C-alpha positions in Angstrom: 14.8 31.2 -31.4 11.3 32.8 -31.5 8.9 33.2 -34.4 5.5 34.8 -34.7 2.2 33.7 -36.0 0.0 36.0 -38.0 -1.7 37.5 -35.0 1.7 38.8 -33.9 1.9 36.7 -30.8 5.3 35.1 -30.2 5.7 31.4 -30.0 8.8 29.9 -28.5 10.8 27.3 -30.3 9.7 23.9 -29.1 12.5 21.8 -27.7 10.9 18.5 -28.5 9.5 19.4 -32.0 10.0 16.4 -34.4 11.1 18.2 -37.5 11.5 15.1 -39.7 8.1 13.6 -38.8 6.3 16.9 -39.4 7.8 17.2 -42.9 7.1 13.6 -43.6 3.4 13.9 -42.7 3.0 17.3 -44.4 4.3 17.0 -48.0 3.3 20.5 -48.9 5.3 21.9 -46.0 8.3 19.8 -47.1 8.1 21.3 -50.6 7.8 24.8 -49.2 10.8 24.3 -47.0 12.8 22.9 -50.0 12.0 25.9 -52.1 12.9 28.3 -49.4 9.4 29.6 -48.4 10.1 28.5 -44.8 13.3 27.9 -43.0 12.0 24.7 -41.3 8.9 22.7 -40.4 8.9 24.5 -37.1 8.9 27.8 -38.9 5.8 26.7 -40.9 4.0 25.4 -37.8 4.5 28.5 -35.8 3.5 30.7 -38.7 0.5 28.8 -40.2 0.4 25.2 -39.0 -0.7 26.1 -35.5 -3.7 28.0 -36.8 -4.5 25.3 -39.3 -4.7 22.7 -36.6 -1.7 20.7 -37.9 -0.2 18.3 -35.3 3.2 19.7 -34.3 4.6 16.2 -33.7 5.7 16.8 -30.1 5.0 14.7 -27.1 2.0 16.6 -25.7 -1.2 15.6 -23.9 -3.9 18.3 -23.9 -5.8 16.6 -21.0 -2.7 16.2 -18.9 -1.5 19.8 -19.5 -4.9 21.3 -18.4 -5.2 19.0 -15.4 -1.6 19.6 -14.2 -1.7 23.4 -14.7 -4.9 24.8 -13.3 -3.8 28.3 -14.2 -3.7 27.3 -17.9 -7.1 25.6 -17.6 -8.5 28.8 -16.1 -6.9 30.9 -18.8 -8.5 28.8 -21.5 -11.9 29.0 -19.9 -11.5 32.8 -19.8 -10.6 32.9 -23.4 -6.9 33.7 -23.0 -5.8 30.7 -25.0 -7.6 28.4 -27.4 -5.9 25.3 -26.0 -3.3 24.0 -23.7 -1.1 23.4 -26.7 -1.2 27.1 -27.6 -0.1 28.0 -24.1 2.7 25.4 -24.2 4.0 26.6 -27.6 3.9 30.3 -26.6 5.0 30.1 -23.0 5.0 26.7 -21.4 8.0 25.2 -23.2 10.2 28.2 -22.4 9.0 28.1 -18.8 10.0 24.4 -18.5 6.5 23.1 -18.1 5.9 19.4 -18.6 4.0 18.5 -21.8 3.2 14.9 -20.9 3.0 12.9 -17.6 6.3 11.2 -18.1 8.0 14.6 -18.0 6.3 15.7 -14.8 8.8 14.4 -12.3 12.3 14.2 -13.7 13.5 14.4 -10.1 11.7 13.8 -6.8 8.0 14.3 -6.6 8.4 14.9 -2.9 10.8 17.8 -3.5 8.5 19.2 -6.2 5.6 19.2 -3.6 7.8 20.8 -1.0 9.0 23.5 -3.4 5.4 24.1 -4.5 4.2 24.6 -0.9 1.0 22.6 -1.0 -0.4 19.1 -1.9 -2.7 18.6 -4.9 -5.5 16.2 -3.7 -8.3 14.6 -5.8 -11.6 14.5 -4.0 -15.3 13.7 -4.6 -18.0 16.2 -3.8 -20.7 13.9 -2.4 -19.1 10.9 -0.6 -20.5 11.7 2.8 -18.0 10.7 5.5 -15.2 10.0 3.1 -14.9 13.0 0.7 -17.5 15.7 0.4 -17.9 19.4 -0.2 -19.5 21.4 2.7 -21.9 24.3 2.2 -19.1 26.8 2.7 -17.0 25.2 0.0 -14.6 23.4 2.2 -14.1 19.6 2.1 -14.5 17.0 4.8 -14.4 13.3 5.3 -12.0 10.5 6.3 -10.0 10.8 3.1 -9.8 14.5 3.4 -8.6 14.2 7.1 -5.8 12.0 6.0 -4.8 14.3 3.2 -4.7 17.1 5.7 -2.5 15.0 7.9 -0.1 14.6 5.0 -0.1 18.4 4.5 0.6 18.8 8.2 3.5 16.4 8.1 5.0 18.4 5.2 4.2 22.0 6.0 2.8 22.0 9.6 -0.4 23.3 8.0 -3.4 21.1 7.3 -4.7 23.8 4.9 -1.8 23.5 2.6 -3.9 21.5 0.2 -5.4 22.2 -3.3 -8.5 20.1 -3.9 -9.3 18.9 -7.4 -12.9 17.5 -7.7 -13.1 14.3 -9.8 -15.9 11.9 -10.7 -15.8 8.4 -9.3 -13.1 6.4 -11.1 -11.3 9.4 -12.5 -8.9 9.7 -9.6 -6.7 6.9 -10.9 -5.9 8.7 -14.2 -5.4 12.0 -12.4 -2.9 10.5 -9.9 -1.1 8.4 -12.5 -0.6 11.2 -14.9 0.6 13.6 -12.2 -2.3 16.0 -12.3 -2.7 15.5 -8.6 -0.3 14.1 -6.0 -2.7 11.8 -4.1 -6.4 10.9 -4.2 -8.4 11.2 -1.0 -11.4 9.5 -2.6 -10.4 6.3 -0.8 -11.0 3.8 -3.7 -10.9 0.1 -2.9 -7.5 -1.5 -3.0 -7.5 -4.5 -5.3 -4.6 -6.3 -7.0 -6.0 -5.7 -10.4 -6.2 -1.9 -9.8 -2.8 -1.9 -8.3 -1.3 -3.6 -11.3 -3.0 -1.8 -14.1 -3.8 1.8 -13.2 -0.4 3.3 -12.6 -0.9 3.9 -8.9 0.2 2.5 -5.5 -1.9 2.5 -2.3 -1.4 3.9 1.2 -2.1 1.6 4.1 -5.7 0.8 4.4 -7.5 3.4 6.4 -11.0 1.9 6.4 -12.0 -1.7 6.1 -15.4 -1.8 4.5 -17.8 -4.3 2.9 -20.4 -3.8 0.2 -24.0 -3.9 1.3 -27.4 -3.6 -0.3 -30.0 -1.2 1.1 -33.7 -1.6 0.5 -36.9 -0.1 1.9 -37.9 -1.6 5.2 -41.5 -2.3 4.0 -40.3 -4.0 0.8 -40.3 -7.5 2.4 -36.8 -8.1 0.9 -34.3 -9.6 3.4 -31.9 -11.5 1.1 -30.0 -11.2 -2.1 -32.1 -13.9 -3.7 -35.2 -11.7 -3.4 -33.6 -9.0 -5.5 -34.4 -10.7 -8.8 -36.5 -8.4 -10.9 -35.6 -5.4 -8.8 -33.7 -2.5 -10.3 -30.5 -1.9 -8.3 -28.6 1.3 -8.5 -24.8 1.3 -8.4 -22.1 3.9 -8.7 -19.9 4.3 -11.8 -16.2 3.6 -11.4 -16.6 1.2 -8.4 -16.5 -2.5 -7.9 -20.2 -2.6 -6.8 -21.6 -4.1 -10.0 -19.0 -6.8 -10.2 -19.7 -7.8 -6.6 -23.4 -8.0 -7.2 -22.9 -10.1 -10.3 -20.8 -12.5 -8.3 -23.5 -12.8 -5.7 -26.1 -13.3 -8.4 -24.1 -16.1 -10.0 -23.7 -17.8 -6.6 -27.5 -17.5 -6.0 -28.4 -18.6 -9.6 -30.3 -15.4 -10.3 -30.1 -12.4 -12.6 -30.1 -8.8 -11.5 -31.0 -5.5 -13.1 -28.6 -2.6 -12.8 -28.8 1.1 -13.3 -25.4 2.9 -13.2 -25.2 6.5 -11.9 -22.3 9.0 -12.3 -22.4 10.3 -8.7 -23.6 9.4 -5.3 -26.0 12.3 -5.2 -27.6 11.1 -8.4 -27.7 7.5 -7.2 -29.4 8.2 -3.9 -31.7 10.8 -5.4 -33.0 8.2 -7.8 -33.4 5.7 -4.9 -35.2 8.3 -2.7 -37.5 9.2 -5.6 -38.6 5.6 -5.9 -37.0 4.9 -9.3 -34.8 2.2 -7.7 -35.8 -0.8 -5.6 -32.4 -1.1 -4.0 -29.0 0.6 -3.9 -25.7 -1.2 -3.4 -22.4 0.4 -2.4 -20.0 0.3 0.6 -21.7 0.0 4.0 -19.9 3.1 5.2 -21.6 5.1 2.5 -25.0 3.5 3.1 -24.8 4.2 6.8 -24.0 7.9 6.3 -26.7 8.3 3.6 -29.7 6.9 5.5 -30.2 10.1 7.6 -30.3 12.2 4.4 -33.2 10.2 2.9 -36.8 11.5 3.0 -37.9 8.7 5.3 -34.8 7.6 7.2 -36.7 5.0 9.3 -37.8 3.0 6.3 -34.5 1.7 5.1 -32.5 -1.4 6.0 -29.1 -2.8 4.9 -29.2 -6.5 4.2 -27.0 -8.7 6.3 -25.0 -10.2 3.4 -21.6 -8.8 2.7 -21.1 -8.8 -1.0 -17.3 -8.1 -1.0 -14.5 -6.9 1.1 -13.5 -3.3 0.3 -10.2 -2.1 1.9 -10.0 1.6 1.3 -6.9 3.7 1.0 -5.4 6.8 -0.5 -3.6 6.4 -3.9 -0.2 7.8 -5.0 1.7 7.5 -8.3 3.8 4.4 -9.0 7.5 4.5 -8.6 7.6 7.5 -6.3 8.8 5.7 -3.2 10.1 8.8 -1.4 6.7 10.5 -1.7 4.9 7.2 -0.9 7.0 6.9 2.3 5.8 10.2 3.6 2.2 9.4 2.7 2.5 6.0 4.4 3.9 7.2 7.7 1.6 10.3 7.9 -1.3 7.8 7.5 0.2 5.5 10.2 0.7 8.3 12.7 -3.0 8.7 13.9 -3.2 4.9 14.2 0.0 4.6 16.3 -1.3 7.5 18.4 -4.5 5.7 19.3 -2.5 2.7 20.3 -0.5 4.8 22.7 -3.6 6.4 24.0 -2.6 9.8 22.6 -5.2 12.2 21.2 -5.5 15.8 20.2 -6.5 16.8 23.8 -3.8 15.0 25.8 -0.9 14.9 23.4 1.2 17.4 25.4 1.0 15.1 28.4 3.0 12.5 26.6 5.9 14.6 25.6 7.9 13.2 28.5 6.7 9.6 27.9 8.8 6.5 27.4 11.4 6.3 24.6 9.0 4.9 22.1 6.6 7.7 22.6 9.3 10.4 22.6 10.6 9.1 19.3 7.2 8.9 17.8 6.4 12.6 18.8 9.8 13.8 17.7 11.1 14.7 21.2 14.0 12.3 20.6 15.5 10.8 17.5 15.2 11.9 13.9 12.4 9.8 12.4 11.0 12.8 10.6 14.3 13.8 9.1 14.6 10.3 7.7 11.4 11.1 5.6 12.4 14.6 4.7 10.0 16.3 7.1 10.2 17.7 10.6 11.0 15.3 13.4 7.8 16.3 15.2 5.5 15.6 12.2 3.5 13.1 14.2 3.0 15.5 17.0 1.7 18.1 14.6 -0.7 15.6 13.0 -2.1 14.6 16.3 -2.5 18.2 17.5 -4.3 19.4 14.4 -6.0 16.3 13.0 -6.3 13.8 15.9 -5.8 10.1 16.3 -7.5 7.4 14.3 -10.4 7.2 16.8 -11.0 10.9 16.5 -10.9 10.8 12.7 -13.4 7.9 12.7 -15.8 9.5 15.1 -15.7 12.8 13.3 -16.9 11.2 10.1 -19.1 8.3 11.2 -21.7 7.6 13.8 -20.3 4.6 15.7 -23.7 3.7 16.9 -25.0 3.3 13.3 -21.6 2.0 12.0 -19.6 0.3 14.7 -15.9 0.1 14.1 -15.7 -3.7 13.9 -12.9 -4.4 11.4 -11.7 -0.8 12.0 -10.7 -1.5 15.6 -7.0 -1.6 16.3 -5.3 -5.0 15.7 -4.2 -6.7 18.9 -6.2 -4.4 21.1 -9.6 -5.5 22.5 -12.0 -6.0 20.9 -9.6 -6.4 18.0 -9.8 -5.4 14.3 -7.5 -5.0 11.2 -6.2 -1.5 11.6 -2.5 -1.7 12.1 0.7 0.3 12.0 4.4 -0.8 11.6 6.8 0.5 14.2 8.0 4.1 14.2 11.6 3.0 14.8 14.6 1.3 13.2 18.2 1.9 12.2 19.8 2.7 8.8 22.8 0.4 9.4 24.1 -1.4 6.3 27.5 -2.7 5.6 28.0 -1.6 2.0 27.1 1.6 0.0 23.7 1.5 -1.6 23.4 1.9 -5.4 20.9 4.2 -7.0 19.6 2.0 -9.8 16.0 3.2 -10.3 16.2 2.9 -14.1 16.1 -0.9 -14.0 13.1 -3.1 -14.5 13.4 -6.0 -12.0 10.4 -7.9 -13.3 11.7 -8.0 -16.8 15.2 -9.0 -15.6 13.8 -11.9 -13.8 11.6 -13.1 -16.7 14.5 -12.8 -19.1 16.8 -14.7 -16.8 14.4 -17.6 -16.3 14.7 -17.8 -12.5 14.3 -15.6 -9.5 17.1 -14.8 -7.0 15.9 -14.8 -3.4 17.8 -13.9 -0.3 17.3 -16.3 2.6 19.1 -17.4 5.8 20.3 -20.9 6.4 20.7 -21.0 10.2 17.1 -20.9 11.5 15.0 -24.1 11.4 11.5 -23.4 10.3 12.4 -20.1 8.6 15.5 -20.8 6.5 17.6 -23.8 7.3 20.1 -25.9 5.4 20.6 -29.5 6.3 23.9 -31.4 6.2 23.4 -31.8 2.4 22.8 -28.1 1.9 19.1 -28.5 1.2 17.1 -25.5 2.2 13.7 -25.6 3.9 11.5 -23.2 6.0 8.8 -20.6 5.7 11.0 -18.0 4.0 12.2 -20.6 1.6 8.6 -21.6 0.8 7.9 -17.9 -0.1 10.7 -18.0 -2.6 9.4 -21.2 -4.1 5.9 -19.7 -4.3 7.4 -16.7 -6.2 9.1 -19.1 -8.7 6.0 -21.1 -9.2 4.0 -17.9 -9.9 6.6 -16.5 -12.3 7.5 -19.7 -14.2 5.1 -22.4 -13.2 8.1 -24.1 -11.5 8.8 -23.8 -7.8 12.4 -24.8 -8.5 13.1 -21.9 -10.8 14.8 -20.1 -7.9 18.4 -19.4 -6.9 18.7 -18.9 -3.1 21.4 -16.5 -1.9 22.4 -17.0 1.7 22.4 -13.8 3.7 24.7 -14.0 6.7 23.7 -10.7 8.3 20.6 -8.7 9.0 22.0 -5.7 7.1 22.6 -7.8 4.0 18.8 -8.3 3.6 18.5 -4.7 2.5 21.8 -4.0 0.6 21.4 -7.2 -1.5 18.0 -6.0 -2.7 18.9 -2.3 -3.1 22.1 -3.2 -5.1 20.5 -5.8 -7.3 22.3 -8.8 -5.9 19.0 -10.5 -5.2 15.5 -9.7 -6.7 13.8 -10.1 -3.4 14.7 -10.9 0.2 12.4 -13.4 1.8 14.6 -13.6 4.9 11.8 -11.7 6.5 12.5 -8.2 7.9 10.6 -6.0 10.2 8.9 -3.2 8.4 9.7 0.0 10.2 10.0 3.7 9.4 13.8 4.2 9.1 14.3 1.1 7.0 11.5 2.2 4.7 12.9 5.7 4.3 16.6 5.2 4.2 17.7 1.8 2.9 16.6 2.0 -0.7 13.9 -0.6 -0.4 10.2 -1.1 -0.2 8.3 -3.8 1.7 5.8 -6.3 0.4 2.6 -6.8 2.5 3.1 -8.2 6.0 3.1 -12.0 6.0 3.8 -12.6 9.7 2.6 -10.4 12.6 5.4 -11.3 15.0 6.7 -9.7 18.2 10.1 -9.4 20.0 10.3 -11.8 22.9 12.9 -12.2 25.7 13.5 -15.8 26.7 15.2 -17.1 29.8 15.6 -20.6 31.3 12.4 -21.5 33.3 14.6 -22.4 36.3 16.1 -18.9 36.4 13.0 -17.2 37.6 13.9 -14.2 35.5 10.8 -12.6 33.9 11.7 -8.9 33.6 14.5 -6.9 32.1 15.3 -5.4 35.5 16.2 -8.9 36.7 18.8 -9.1 33.9 20.9 -6.3 35.4 24.5 -7.4 35.3 23.6 -10.3 33.0 24.3 -11.0 29.3 21.6 -10.9 26.6 22.1 -12.4 23.1 20.6 -10.8 20.0 21.1 -10.8 16.2 23.3 -7.9 15.1 22.0 -5.1 12.9 18.3 -5.9 13.6 15.4 -4.0 15.0 15.6 -6.4 18.0 19.1 -5.2 18.8 18.1 -1.5 18.5 15.0 -1.9 20.7 16.8 -3.9 23.3 19.5 -1.3 23.7 16.9 1.4 23.9 14.9 -0.4 26.6 17.9 -1.1 28.7 19.1 2.5 28.4 15.7 4.0 29.2 15.4 1.8 32.3 19.0 2.4 33.4 19.7 -1.3 33.4 23.4 -2.3 33.1 23.3 -5.5 31.1 25.7 -6.6 28.4 24.3 -6.9 24.9 26.0 -9.7 22.9 25.2 -9.0 19.2 26.3 -11.6 16.7 25.4 -12.1 13.0 24.7 -15.9 13.4 21.7 -16.6 15.6 22.6 -20.3 15.9 25.8 -19.2 17.7 23.8 -16.9 20.0 21.4 -19.7 20.8 24.1 -22.2 21.4 25.8 -19.8 23.8 22.5 -19.4 25.6 22.1 -23.2 25.9 25.6 -23.5 27.2 24.8 -21.0 30.0 27.1 -18.3 28.6 24.1 -16.0 28.1 21.4 -15.3 30.6 18.7 -14.5 28.0 18.1 -14.2 24.3 15.8 -11.9 22.4 14.4 -11.7 18.9 11.4 -12.3 16.7 9.1 -15.1 18.1 9.6 -17.1 14.9 13.3 -17.0 15.1 13.3 -18.1 18.8 10.8 -20.9 18.1 13.0 -22.1 15.2 15.9 -22.4 17.6 13.9 -24.2 20.3 12.8 -26.7 17.7 16.4 -27.8 17.4 16.3 -29.1 21.0 15.2 -32.5 22.1 11.4 -32.5 22.7 11.9 -33.0 26.5 13.9 -29.8 26.7 11.7 -27.5 24.8 9.5 -26.5 27.7 12.5 -25.5 29.8 12.5 -22.0 28.4 10.0 -19.2 29.0 9.2 -15.9 27.3 8.7 -12.8 29.3 5.0 -12.0 29.9 5.5 -8.7 28.0 7.0 -8.4 24.5 9.5 -5.7 23.8 7.7 -4.6 20.6 5.8 -5.6 17.5 7.6 -7.1 14.6 5.6 -7.1 11.4 7.6 -9.2 8.9 7.6 -8.9 5.2 9.6 -9.6 2.1 11.9 -6.8 0.8 12.1 -5.4 -2.7 14.0 -2.6 -4.4 12.3 0.8 -4.2 10.8 2.4 -7.3 10.0 -1.0 -8.8 6.2 -0.9 -8.5 5.6 -3.5 -11.2 7.9 -6.0 -9.4 6.5 -5.1 -6.0 3.0 -5.8 -7.4 4.1 -9.3 -8.3 5.7 -10.0 -4.9 2.6 -8.5 -3.2 0.3 -10.7 -5.3 2.1 -13.8 -4.2 1.9 -12.8 -0.6 -1.8 -12.0 -0.8 -2.3 -15.3 -2.7 -1.3 -17.4 0.3 -3.7 -15.4 2.5 -6.5 -15.4 -0.1 -6.3 -19.1 -0.4 -6.9 -19.5 3.3 -9.9 -17.2 3.2 -11.4 -19.2 0.3 -10.7 -22.5 1.9 -8.2 -23.6 -0.7 -5.2 -25.9 0.1 -2.5 -27.5 -1.9 -4.7 -30.7 -2.0 -7.9 -29.2 -3.2 -6.8 -26.2 -5.3 -6.5 -28.0 -8.6 -10.1 -29.3 -8.5 -11.3 -25.8 -7.5 -10.4 -24.3 -10.8 -13.8 -25.2 -12.1 -15.6 -23.8 -9.0 -19.0 -22.2 -9.5 -17.8 -19.3 -7.3 -16.6 -16.5 -9.6 -14.2 -15.2 -7.0 -12.4 -18.5 -6.8 -12.4 -18.8 -10.5 -10.8 -15.4 -11.0 -8.3 -16.1 -8.2 -7.2 -19.3 -9.8 -7.1 -17.9 -13.4 -10.2 -19.7 -14.6 -11.6 -16.4 -15.8 -10.4 -12.8 -15.9 -6.9 -11.5 -16.4 -5.5 -10.7 -13.0 -2.3 -12.7 -13.7 -1.8 -11.0 -17.1 -2.1 -7.6 -15.5 0.9 -8.5 -13.3 2.9 -9.8 -16.3 2.3 -13.4 -15.2 0.2 -16.3 -16.3 -3.4 -16.0 -15.2 -3.0 -19.2 -13.1 -0.1 -17.8 -11.1 -2.0 -18.2 -7.8 -3.0 -21.8 -8.7 0.7 -22.6 -9.3 1.8 -20.9 -6.0 -0.8 -22.7 -3.8 -0.1 -26.0 -5.6 3.6 -25.6 -4.7 3.5 -24.4 -1.1 -0.2 -24.4 0.1 -1.9 -21.5 2.0 -0.3 -19.6 4.8 -1.4 -22.0 7.5 -0.1 -25.0 5.6 3.2 -23.3 5.3 3.2 -22.5 9.0 2.2 -26.0 10.2 4.7 -27.6 7.8 7.6 -25.5 9.0 6.7 -25.3 12.7 5.2 -28.7 13.5 3.5 -29.0 16.9 4.0 -25.3 17.8 0.8 -23.6 19.0 0.3 -20.1 17.5 -1.8 -17.2 18.6 -5.3 -17.9 17.2 -5.6 -14.4 15.8 -2.4 -14.8 13.8 -3.5 -18.2 12.5 -7.0 -17.4 11.2 -8.5 -15.3 8.4 -10.4 -12.2 9.2 -13.6 -13.9 8.3 -13.1 -16.1 11.4 -12.1 -13.3 13.7 -8.4 -13.5 12.9 -6.1 -10.8 11.4 -5.1 -12.6 8.2 -6.4 -10.5 5.3 -5.9 -10.3 1.6 -7.0 -7.4 -0.6 -9.5 -8.5 -3.3 -7.8 -9.8 -6.5 -10.2 -8.1 -9.0 
């Protein structure tokens, strides 16, 4: 049906027009319909109500519609339409255009982007080094480079991007409501933002800290000396909160002036209207050369807050988020391999790991829905992480420090999960994205957690069936966070590696804490998402010390035991095949059986995650534990994490919050013994973390003291490790917070 308004322009019938509500709210219209003047409320609205400004009682967002359809916004600007609503009523509804954000992605957002042929990206105009407009109208910066990498992964073309300029802080709304696909503005990843703004984050691409810049001749060299000074901060950032926290610790008050853009902020500072400016150090470093007297500015030594920066994507779009995540990881993995844009072709005939990464072998790209050589194209056209960093920052003025690769000298926090994996599961996976796992758990009154029962220190059942171990502690921490009771948990024993994923994807358990290696194919194909890494492990090969065997080549003709259906099995078979080593792989579901065969001399070696092997060695008498040696070289990295169902962002935020809590407690010096008394700490960061102020817990759907309950129940991550692996020395880097040179890092909570 079509009708016409008095200017003779046809308006299509609206499929979601609420006839009853329109008549109820417009009594005169109801009477006119009753006496036959109009056939319906819709007839009235399209004839007169539209011009009169009457609400049509349809689900429609004017701001969303204009943001999501730039052609409509342009038409309104040019006078073609009076509003987005007019366009929707006349044409948009018939064209199938979305009227509100919830209608924008009835199917896959990834497929929508592929069909469209370009990625919509939110950017800033003036964030030098991160997201800025150049004189020729193009955009540059680290965030822009990573968005171009994503376009390259999808289309082979880094220019397949439509940039949408937003003010600081607006990117969250634009991403959440579907007006853009991602934001390249690189906002700080905090738990509160993750939980409340309708977005998820990519891996961190830049680890920053907040600093304060003052004039070199000001005599100011500490935060305490800022009292009475007007400090400029940027709207939509965490800068003011971090400064207020520092002021509370120092017992001073600070004066703030908030600016809507970086250009306005630094112009005010350069003109002498501000005594100091506070923002991320990366921004300060890149802005100093643009000031009128570059040599007269210093950045104070104090770090006011940690600022892990990443791209943002909409919640509950796991398929799209997977592509973003692995496109972001590709330049990082490339640097680790020593591959860059200039030498990448030299690596096309490299080892199996490199061939798979570059798409020469395997089908990693197809797993994500992109070409298998997506990483190769990214490196050719964008470069590796080092090239991206050096393109956007002066390493002399801003050394990489935390942004060095993890586990590579000099060591930093930049990390990638393995570009590998298998999609082997034992049962069909159920598509159940319409469920709400968090609400199911809260309604049930306890959380179901998948664990193992055959690995001492990880998940182990004694003769009475009592479970203990690191993974069990994670389940208890979840229960304590959810219900204030660490015993409000039902443990489900998972007897195979594949069950870790199918149990979660099919709703048999709410979360698997039988830790699994986060890798690409699992992420893309098994219907699951991964919580933050809680253990940076590696795959070891262990042999009897007396055997003298320290390389795979020496195992030719021998027998090697490994857990079936794991990354360890896949990688072992690949390594043996690539090296032409004829060894028998004995893959069993139960690692206790594997280990016992090894002890009995039936196997020449075993391989697996370091934690799993250590747990087995702990079962031996003390005098026998040093009779076994790991190979000098590991077979691969094994970043371990809990597993949750995909497209359950609210539940993932909760599981992530608990994971971060055991790290954050370590950073803040909190233990199970001192955490209760720390609730009244004078440090506002500790108070917010423990629920003494703020609403981080409520934002997750939990009590504000959820972290307090978790730490009270299981302690921080090192307490958990020491309790479950007594007397076992661990790598110092993996057992220390980043503040002490380690790699344990939590995003900020607020």
